Steps between C-alpha positions, in 0.01 A plus 500: 500500500639272248683279749183458709303390195784245402488368845119458504519331164777268624283418808199436271697264288609298800138501640376357163767241497418391856122501409571267205689267733182482718263473201674191362401273793168671525430404150568140581327482833194712444452581121223742419414826342661709755832329451462487131446873468774579764734303291395682185582829658820397668643319204415785278655755724813287565550454126429876424758608753756241377460604130522858609835444638610324170389815321690728743813295447501447141284760321658844449385836353182687558285362213595131534441512877155660454417247234624203715305627810188543302532148375570381845175654631307362216654148553426517877138612444447227249658244728278592796191520287587163345554332841181652639306378194654154546399496871145619422423300177708190550631298791721746656879507567503268794283234342700532171832435672350208692379350165845540359657332799265198465619426141 
């Protein structure tokens, strides 16, 4: 039960990390909406899981953990929504990074 779920979670974390490694050259070689939205999803999920581990390690007690986890879900949802809005309404993640590099 619990150990199988933990194993699947660990595997998912590794898969997202490998996906991010592949998305970085893809963002440079073939930028576009598919890569922009994939980056938005992968970066948000990667950050969500990472901050979740910080909460697990450093936040103790039932109420503080619930508050921290609720805050994490709100932050992750806002992050994903913000990145999607940026991709749709502005230049997108790939083009924005390229513009920063050209400075």
